[in-house]
ROSE-4610 file (N, C-alpha, C; in Angstrom, 1 decimal, always signed):
// ROSE-4610
residu = [X/X/X/X/X/X/X/X/X/X/X/X/X/X/X/X/X/X/X/X/X/X/X/X/X/X/X/X/X/X/X/X/X/X/X/X/X/X/X/X/X/X/X/X/X/X/X/X/X/X/X/X/X/X/X/X/X/X/X/X/X/X/X/X/X/X/X/X/X/X/X/X/X/X/X/X/X/X/X/X/X/X/X/X/X/X/X/X/X/X/X/X/X/X/X/X/X/X/X/X/X/X/X/X/X/X/X/X/X/X/X/X/X/X/X/X/X/X/X/X/X/X/X/X/X/X/X/X/X/X/X/X/X/X/X/X/X/X/X/X/X/X/X/X/X/X/X/X/X/X/X/X/X/X/X/X/X/X/X/X/X/X/X/X/X/X/X/X/X/X/X/X/X/X/X/X/X/X/X/X/X/X/X/X/X/X/X/X/X/X/X/X/X/X/X/X/X/X/X/X/X/X/X/X/X/X/X/X/X/X/X/X/X/X/X/X/X/X/X/X/X/X/X/X/X/X/X/X/X/X/X/X/X/X/X/X/X/X/X/X/X/X/X/X/X/X/X/X/X/X/X/X/X/X/X/X/X/X/X/X/X/X/X/X/X/X/X/X/X/X/X/X/X/X/X/X/X/X/X/X/X/X/X/X/X/X/X/X/X/X/X/X/X/X/X/X/X/X/X/X/X/X/X/X/X/X/X/X/X/X/X/X/X/X/X/X/X/X/X/X/X/X/X/X/X/X/X/X/X/X/X/X/X/X/X/X/X/X/X/X/X/X/X/X/X/X/X/X/X/X/X/X/X/X/X/X/X/X/X/X/X/X/X/X/X/X/X/X/X/X/X/X/X/X/X/X/X/X/X/X/X/X/X/X/X/X/X/X/X/X/X/X/X/X/X/X/X/X/X/X/X/X/X/X/X/X/X/X/X/X/X/X/X/X/X/X/X/X/X/X/X/X/X/X/X/X/X/X/X/X/X/X/X/X/X/X/X/X/X/X/X/X/X/X/X/X/X/X/X/X/X/X/X/X/X/X/X/X/X/X/X/X/X/X/X/X/X/X/X/X/X/X/X/X/X/X/X/X/X/X/X/X/X/X/X/X/X/X/X/X/X/X/X/X/X/X/X/X/X/X/X/X/X/X/X/X/X/X/X/X/X/X/X/X/X/X/X/X/X]
num = [1/1/1/2/2/2/3/3/3/4/4/4/5/5/5/6/6/6/7/7/7/8/8/8/9/9/9/10/10/10/11/11/11/12/12/12/13/13/13/14/14/14/15/15/15/16/16/16/17/17/17/18/18/18/19/19/19/20/20/20/21/21/21/22/22/22/23/23/23/24/24/24/25/25/25/26/26/26/27/27/27/28/28/28/29/29/29/30/30/30/31/31/31/32/32/32/33/33/33/34/34/34/35/35/35/36/36/36/37/37/37/38/38/38/39/39/39/40/40/40/41/41/41/42/42/42/43/43/43/44/44/44/45/45/45/46/46/46/47/47/47/48/48/48/49/49/49/50/50/50/51/51/51/52/52/52/53/53/53/54/54/54/55/55/55/56/56/56/57/57/57/58/58/58/59/59/59/60/60/60/61/61/61/62/62/62/63/63/63/64/64/64/65/65/65/66/66/66/67/67/67/68/68/68/69/69/69/70/70/70/71/71/71/72/72/72/73/73/73/74/74/74/75/75/75/76/76/76/77/77/77/78/78/78/79/79/79/80/80/80/81/81/81/82/82/82/83/83/83/84/84/84/85/85/85/86/86/86/87/87/87/88/88/88/89/89/89/90/90/90/91/91/91/92/92/92/93/93/93/94/94/94/95/95/95/96/96/96/97/97/97/98/98/98/99/99/99/100/100/100/101/101/101/102/102/102/103/103/103/104/104/104/105/105/105/106/106/106/107/107/107/108/108/108/109/109/109/110/110/110/111/111/111/112/112/112/113/113/113/114/114/114/115/115/115/116/116/116/117/117/117/118/118/118/119/119/119/120/120/120/121/121/121/122/122/122/123/123/123/124/124/124/125/125/125/126/126/126/127/127/127/128/128/128/129/129/129/130/130/130/131/131/131/132/132/132/133/133/133/134/134/134/135/135/135/136/136/136/137/137/137/138/138/138/139/139/139/140/140/140/141/141/141/142/142/142/143/143/143/144/144/144/145/145/145/146/146/146/147/147/147/148/148/148/149/149/149/150/150/150/151/151/151/152/152/152/153/153/153/154/154/154/155/155/155/156/156/156/157/157/157/158/158/158/159/159/159/160/160/160/161/161/161/162/162/162/163/163/163/164/164/164/165/165/165/166/166/166/167/167/167/168/168/168/169/169/169/170/170/170/171/171/171/172/172/172/173/173/173]
x = [-10.5/-9.2/-8.9/-9.4/-9.1/-9.7/-10.9/-11.5/-10.7/-10.1/-9.2/-8.0/-7.3/-6.1/-6.5/-7.7/-8.1/-8.3/-8.9/-9.1/-7.8/-7.0/-5.8/-4.8/-4.9/-4.0/-4.1/-5.2/-5.4/-4.7/-4.2/-3.5/-2.0/-1.3/+0.2/+0.8/+1.7/+2.3/+2.7/+3.5/+3.9/+2.8/+1.7/+0.6/-0.2/-0.2/-0.8/-0.1/+1.2/+2.0/+1.7/+1.6/+1.4/+0.0/-1.0/-2.4/-2.6/-2.1/-2.2/-1.6/-0.5/+0.2/-0.5/-1.4/-2.2/-3.4/-4.0/-5.3/-5.2/-6.2/-6.2/-6.2/-6.8/-7.0/-5.6/-4.7/-3.5/-2.2/-2.2/-1.0/+0.1/+1.3/+2.5/+2.6/+1.8/+1.7/+1.2/+0.4/-0.1/+0.8/+1.2/+2.0/+3.3/+4.1/+5.4/+5.4/+4.6/+4.5/+4.0/+3.1/+2.6/+3.7/+4.4/+5.5/+6.6/+7.0/+8.1/+7.8/+6.7/+6.4/+5.4/+4.6/+3.6/+4.1/+4.4/+4.9/+6.3/+7.1/+8.6/+9.3/+8.9/+9.5/+10.8/+11.8/+13.0/+12.7/+13.5/+13.3/+13.3/+14.2/+14.3/+12.9/+12.4/+11.2/+10.0/+9.9/+8.9/+8.9/+10.1/+10.3/+9.8/+10.3/+9.9/+8.4/+7.8/+6.4/+5.5/+5.9/+5.2/+5.4/+6.6/+6.8/+6.0/+6.1/+5.5/+4.0/+3.4/+1.9/+1.5/+2.1/+1.8/+1.9/+3.0/+3.2/+2.2/+1.8/+0.9/-0.5/-0.8/-2.1/-2.0/-0.9/-0.8/-1.5/-1.1/-1.8/-3.2/-3.5/-4.9/-5.8/-5.4/-6.2/-6.1/-5.0/-4.9/-5.8/-5.9/-6.8/-8.3/-8.5/-9.9/-10.6/-9.9/-10.5/-11.4/-11.0/-11.9/-13.2/-13.1/-14.3/-15.2/-14.7/-15.5/-16.2/-15.4/-16.0/-17.1/-16.9/-18.0/-19.3/-19.0/-20.2/-20.9/-20.1/-20.8/-21.3/-20.8/-21.3/-22.7/-23.2/-24.6/-25.6/-25.1/-25.8/-25.5/-26.6/-26.4/-25.6/-25.9/-25.2/-23.7/-23.3/-21.9/-21.3/-22.0/-21.4/-21.1/-22.0/-21.7/-20.5/-20.4/-19.3/-18.0/-18.1/-16.9/-16.3/-17.3/-16.9/-16.1/-16.6/-16.0/-14.6/-14.6/-13.3/-12.3/-12.7/-11.7/-11.2/-12.0/-11.5/-10.5/-10.8/-9.8/-8.5/-8.6/-7.3/-6.6/-7.4/-6.8/-6.0/-6.6/-5.9/-4.6/-4.6/-3.4/-2.3/-2.7/-1.7/-1.2/-2.1/-1.7/-0.7/-0.9/+0.1/+1.4/+1.4/+2.6/+3.3/+2.6/+3.1/+3.7/+2.9/+3.4/+4.8/+4.9/+6.1/+7.3/+7.0/+8.1/+8.1/+7.2/+7.0/+6.5/+6.8/+6.3/+6.7/+7.8/+8.2/+7.1/+6.3/+5.2/+4.3/+4.0/+3.2/+4.0/+5.3/+6.2/+6.1/+6.2/+6.1/+4.8/+3.8/+2.4/+2.2/+2.8/+2.8/+3.6/+4.7/+5.7/+5.5/+4.4/+4.1/+3.2/+3.8/+3.0/+2.0/+1.0/-0.1/-1.4/-2.4/-3.8/-4.1/-4.7/-5.1/-4.0/-2.8/-1.7/-1.5/-0.5/-0.2/-0.5/-0.4/-0.6/-2.0/-3.0/-4.4/-4.7/-4.3/-4.4/-3.6/-2.4/-1.5/-2.0/-2.6/-3.3/-4.5/-5.2/-6.3/-5.8/-4.7/-4.1/-3.6/-2.9/-2.3/-3.4/-4.5/-5.7/-6.3/-6.5/-7.0/-6.2/-4.8/-3.9/-3.6/-4.1/-3.8/-2.4/-1.8/-0.4/-0.4/+0.6/+0.6/+0.9/+0.4/+0.6/+2.1/+2.9/+4.3/+5.0/+4.7/+5.3/+4.7/+3.4/+2.9/+3.5/+3.8/+4.3/+5.7/+6.5/+7.9/+7.8/+7.0/+6.9/+6.2/+5.3/+4.7/+5.7/+6.6/+7.6/+8.5/+9.0/+9.9/+9.1/+7.9/+7.1/+6.9/+6.7/+6.5/+7.8/+8.9/+10.2/+10.5/+10.1/+10.2/+9.4/+8.1/+7.2/+7.7/+8.2/+8.7/+9.9/+10.7/+11.9/+11.4/+10.5/+10.0/+9.2/+8.4/+7.6/+8.5/+9.5/+10.5/+11.3/+11.7/+12.5/+11.7/+10.5/+9.5/+9.3/+9.0/+8.8/+10.0/+11.2/+12.4/+12.8/+12.7/+13.1/+12.1/+10.8/+9.8/+9.9/+10.1/+10.2/+11.5/+12.5/+13.8/+13.6/+12.9/+12.7/+11.8/+10.8/+9.8/+10.6/+11.5/+12.3/+13.2/+13.8/+14.7/+13.9/+12.7/+11.9/+11.5/+11.2/+10.9/+12.1/+13.3/+14.4/+15.0/+14.7/+15.2/+14.0/+13.0/+11.8/+11.3/+11.4/+10.9/+9.4/+8.7/+7.2/+6.6/+7.3/+6.7/+7.2/+7.8/+8.2/+9.5/+10.2/+11.4/+12.6]
y = [-11.6/-11.3/-12.0/-13.3/-14.1/-13.4/-12.8/-12.1/-10.9/-10.2/-9.1/-9.5/-10.6/-11.0/-11.5/-12.2/-12.6/-11.4/-10.4/-9.2/-8.5/-8.2/-7.4/-8.4/-9.7/-10.6/-10.7/-10.2/-10.2/-9.0/-8.1/-6.9/-7.2/-6.4/-6.6/-6.7/-7.5/-7.7/-6.4/-5.6/-4.3/-3.4/-3.4/-2.6/-3.2/-4.5/-5.2/-4.8/-4.9/-4.5/-3.1/-2.2/-0.8/-0.6/-1.2/-1.0/-1.7/-2.9/-3.5/-2.6/-2.0/-1.1/+0.2/+0.5/+1.8/+1.6/+0.3/+0.0/-0.1/+0.4/+0.4/-1.0/-1.9/-3.2/-4.0/-3.7/-4.4/-3.5/-2.4/-1.5/-2.3/-2.0/-2.8/-4.2/-4.5/-5.8/-6.8/-6.3/-7.2/-7.1/-5.8/-5.6/-6.3/-6.2/-6.8/-8.3/-9.0/-10.5/-10.9/-10.2/-10.5/-10.4/-9.2/-9.0/-10.0/-10.3/-11.2/-12.7/-13.1/-14.5/-15.1/-14.2/-14.6/-14.2/-12.9/-12.3/-12.5/-12.8/-13.0/-11.9/-10.6/-9.4/-9.2/-8.5/-8.2/-7.4/-7.6/-6.9/-5.4/-4.8/-3.4/-2.8/-3.6/-3.1/-3.2/-4.3/-4.4/-3.4/-3.1/-2.1/-0.7/-0.3/+1.0/+1.1/+0.1/+0.1/+0.1/-0.7/-0.8/+0.5/+1.0/+2.3/+3.4/+3.5/+4.5/+4.4/+3.3/+3.1/+3.5/+3.0/+3.2/+4.7/+5.3/+6.7/+7.6/+7.2/+8.0/+8.1/+7.1/+7.1/+8.2/+8.6/+9.6/+10.9/+11.6/+12.8/+12.7/+11.5/+11.3/+11.3/+10.4/+10.3/+11.7/+12.3/+13.5/+14.6/+14.7/+15.8/+15.4/+14.1/+13.7/+13.5/+13.0/+12.6/+13.7/+15.0/+16.0/+16.1/+16.1/+16.3/+15.1/+13.9/+12.7/+12.7/+13.0/+13.0/+14.0/+15.2/+16.1/+15.7/+15.1/+14.6/+13.4/+12.4/+11.3/+11.5/+12.6/+12.8/+13.5/+13.7/+14.1/+13.0/+11.8/+10.6/+10.3/+10.3/+10.1/+8.9/+7.7/+6.5/+6.6/+7.3/+7.5/+8.4/+9.5/+10.4/+9.7/+8.8/+8.1/+7.2/+6.5/+5.6/+6.4/+7.5/+8.4/+8.9/+9.3/+9.7/+8.6/+7.4/+6.3/+6.0/+5.8/+5.5/+6.6/+7.8/+8.9/+9.1/+8.9/+8.9/+7.8/+6.6/+5.5/+5.8/+6.2/+6.4/+7.6/+8.7/+9.9/+9.5/+8.7/+8.3/+7.5/+6.6/+5.8/+6.7/+7.4/+8.3/+9.4/+10.1/+11.1/+10.6/+9.4/+8.9/+8.7/+8.2/+7.9/+9.2/+10.2/+11.5/+12.2/+12.1/+12.7/+12.1/+10.8/+10.1/+10.3/+10.3/+10.4/+11.6/+12.5/+13.7/+13.3/+14.0/+13.6/+12.2/+11.7/+10.3/+9.3/+9.8/+8.9/+8.5/+9.4/+9.1/+8.2/+8.4/+7.5/+6.1/+5.9/+4.6/+4.0/+4.8/+4.3/+3.9/+4.6/+4.2/+3.0/+2.9/+1.9/+0.5/+0.4/-1.0/-1.6/-2.7/-3.4/-4.4/-3.9/-4.7/-4.1/-4.9/-4.3/-3.3/-2.2/-1.1/+0.0/-0.3/+0.6/+1.0/+1.8/+2.1/+3.5/+3.8/+5.2/+5.7/+4.9/+5.3/+5.7/+4.9/+5.2/+6.4/+6.4/+7.6/+8.9/+8.9/+10.1/+10.5/+9.6/+9.9/+10.5/+9.9/+10.5/+11.9/+12.1/+13.4/+14.4/+14.0/+14.9/+15.2/+14.3/+14.5/+15.4/+15.3/+16.1/+17.4/+17.7/+18.9/+19.0/+17.9/+18.0/+18.6/+19.4/+20.0/+18.9/+19.2/+18.3/+18.0/+19.1/+18.8/+17.9/+18.2/+17.3/+15.9/+15.8/+14.4/+13.7/+14.3/+13.6/+13.0/+13.9/+13.4/+12.2/+12.4/+11.3/+10.0/+10.2/+9.1/+8.4/+9.1/+8.5/+7.7/+8.1/+7.4/+6.1/+6.3/+5.2/+4.1/+4.6/+3.6/+2.8/+3.6/+2.9/+1.9/+2.2/+1.2/+0.0/+0.2/-0.9/-1.7/-1.1/-1.8/-2.7/-2.2/-3.0/-4.2/-4.0/-5.0/-6.1/-5.7/-6.6/-7.4/-6.7/-7.4/-8.4/-8.1/-9.0/-10.2/-10.0/-11.1/-12.0/-11.4/-12.2/-13.0/-12.3/-13.0/-14.1/-13.8/-14.8/-16.0/-15.6/-16.7/-17.5/-16.9/-17.7/-18.5/-18.0/-18.8/-20.0/-19.8/-20.9/-21.9/-21.5/-22.4/-23.2/-22.5/-23.2/-24.2/-23.9/-24.8/-26.0/-25.8/-26.9/-27.9/-27.3/-28.1/-28.9/-28.2/-28.9/-30.0/-29.8/-30.8/-31.8/-31.7/-32.6/-32.6/-31.4/-31.3/-31.4/-30.8/-30.8/-32.2/-33.1/-34.4/-35.4/-34.8/-35.7/-36.5/-36.1/-36.9/-36.1]
z = [-4.3/-4.7/-6.0/-6.1/-7.3/-8.5/-8.4/-9.5/-9.9/-8.9/-9.2/-10.0/-9.5/-10.2/-11.6/-11.8/-13.1/-14.0/-13.6/-14.5/-14.8/-13.8/-14.1/-14.7/-14.6/-15.2/-16.6/-17.2/-18.6/-19.3/-18.5/-19.0/-19.1/-19.8/-19.9/-18.4/-18.2/-16.9/-16.2/-16.9/-16.3/-15.9/-16.7/-16.3/-15.1/-15.1/-14.0/-12.6/-12.7/-11.4/-11.0/-12.0/-11.7/-11.1/-11.7/-11.3/-9.9/-9.7/-8.4/-7.3/-7.6/-6.6/-6.4/-7.4/-7.2/-6.5/-6.4/-5.9/-4.4/-3.7/-2.2/-1.6/-2.2/-1.6/-1.6/-2.5/-2.7/-2.5/-3.0/-3.0/-3.5/-3.0/-3.6/-2.9/-1.8/-1.3/-2.3/-3.3/-4.4/-5.6/-5.9/-7.2/-7.2/-6.1/-6.1/-6.2/-5.4/-5.6/-6.9/-7.5/-8.8/-9.8/-9.8/-10.8/-10.7/-9.4/-9.3/-9.4/-8.8/-8.8/-9.9/-10.4/-11.4/-12.8/-13.0/-14.3/-14.6/-13.5/-13.7/-14.4/-14.0/-14.5/-13.8/-14.3/-13.6/-12.4/-11.4/-10.1/-10.2/-11.0/-11.1/-11.7/-12.7/-13.3/-12.4/-11.6/-10.6/-9.6/-9.1/-8.1/-8.6/-9.8/-10.3/-10.5/-11.1/-11.3/-10.1/-9.1/-7.8/-7.0/-6.9/-6.2/-6.9/-8.2/-9.0/-8.8/-8.9/-8.8/-7.4/-6.4/-5.0/-4.6/-5.1/-4.7/-5.4/-6.7/-7.4/-6.7/-5.9/-5.2/-4.1/-3.7/-2.6/-2.9/-4.0/-4.4/-4.7/-5.4/-5.8/-4.5/-3.6/-2.3/-1.6/-1.5/-0.7/-1.2/-2.5/-3.1/-3.2/-3.4/-3.6/-2.3/-1.3/+0.0/+0.5/+0.7/+1.3/+0.5/-0.8/-1.7/-1.5/-1.5/-1.3/+0.0/+1.1/+2.4/+2.5/+2.0/+2.1/+1.3/+0.2/-0.6/+0.1/+0.6/+1.2/+2.6/+3.3/+4.6/+4.6/+3.4/+3.3/+3.7/+3.6/+4.0/+5.5/+6.3/+7.8/+8.1/+7.5/+7.8/+7.5/+6.4/+6.1/+7.1/+7.4/+8.4/+9.7/+10.2/+11.4/+11.2/+10.1/+9.8/+9.7/+9.0/+8.8/+10.2/+11.1/+12.4/+13.2/+13.1/+13.8/+13.2/+11.8/+11.2/+11.4/+11.2/+11.3/+12.7/+13.7/+15.1/+15.3/+14.8/+15.0/+14.3/+13.0/+12.3/+12.9/+13.2/+13.8/+15.0/+15.9/+17.1/+16.9/+15.9/+15.6/+15.0/+14.0/+13.4/+14.3/+15.0/+16.0/+16.9/+17.5/+18.5/+17.8/+16.5/+15.8/+15.5/+15.1/+14.8/+16.1/+17.2/+18.4/+18.9/+18.6/+19.0/+18.1/+16.8/+15.8/+14.9/+15.1/+14.2/+12.9/+11.8/+10.4/+10.1/+10.6/+10.2/+10.8/+11.7/+12.2/+11.0/+10.1/+8.9/+8.0/+7.9/+7.1/+7.6/+8.9/+9.4/+9.2/+9.3/+9.0/+7.6/+6.7/+5.2/+5.0/+5.7/+5.4/+5.9/+6.8/+7.3/+6.2/+5.6/+4.5/+5.0/+5.9/+6.3/+6.0/+5.9/+5.7/+6.8/+6.3/+7.3/+7.3/+6.8/+6.8/+5.3/+5.0/+3.6/+3.2/+1.9/+1.4/+1.7/+1.5/+1.6/+3.1/+4.0/+5.4/+5.8/+5.3/+5.6/+5.1/+3.9/+3.4/+4.2/+4.7/+5.6/+6.9/+7.4/+8.6/+8.4/+7.3/+7.0/+6.8/+6.2/+6.0/+7.4/+8.2/+9.5/+10.4/+10.3/+11.1/+10.4/+9.2/+8.5/+8.0/+7.7/+7.1/+5.7/+5.4/+4.1/+3.0/+1.8/+0.7/+0.4/+0.4/+0.1/+1.1/+2.4/+3.5/+3.3/+3.1/+3.0/+1.8/+0.7/-0.5/-0.1/+0.6/+1.0/+2.0/+3.0/+4.0/+3.4/+2.4/+1.7/+0.9/+0.2/-0.7/+0.2/+1.3/+2.1/+2.7/+3.0/+3.5/+2.4/+1.3/+0.1/-0.2/-0.1/-0.3/+0.8/+2.1/+3.1/+2.9/+2.6/+2.3/+1.1/+0.1/-1.1/-0.7/+0.2/+0.6/+1.5/+2.3/+3.2/+2.4/+1.5/+0.7/-0.2/-0.8/-1.7/-1.0/+0.2/+1.1/+1.4/+1.8/+2.1/+1.0/-0.2/-1.4/-1.8/-1.9/-2.3/-1.3/+0.0/+1.0/+1.0/+0.8/+0.8/-0.4/-1.6/-2.8/-2.8/-2.2/-2.1/-1.2/-0.1/+0.8/+0.2/-0.5/-1.2/-2.3/-3.0/-4.1/-3.5/-2.3/-1.6/-1.2/-0.6/-0.1/-1.3/-2.4/-3.6/-4.1/-4.1/-4.7/-3.7/-2.5/-1.4/-1.1/-1.8/-1.6/-0.1/+0.5/+1.9/+2.0/+0.9/+0.9/+0.8/+0.2/+0.1/+1.2/+2.2/+3.3/+3.1/+2.0/+1.6/+1.8]
């Protein structure tokens, strides 16, 4: 992750926030903290860039995924891996969709934890046969939820850290 931040950190800060939010390893879990805590960009700018980058990944993944899967499944080891991963994701997403309807994908996208997010949501939508238009709407709502949660965590965490520094809590004083 350090190498990733080193490479994208050499780019303009706004572009870095956008690219971190677009990437599957970080999504906006990486873009928002970078933009607010490292680049010190205004909140509105970080939110627009992170939401835009993360949501842009939705159509990319949705349309490229079937092609990539067909191509890679020509290799037996990948086909076995794909079968295991898709069964696991299908089960998680299917249960969520059975319980909450299409909003189940929204909740899956909106959880800002590794293994969740737009990429996993796109995989789930693909496996369940969800239409592109419906997926884009539920993905947008999920991205907005994730952005709100990550922003709240970053702002409350940075405020708590600032308070501890200003009150000398970290040095035992």
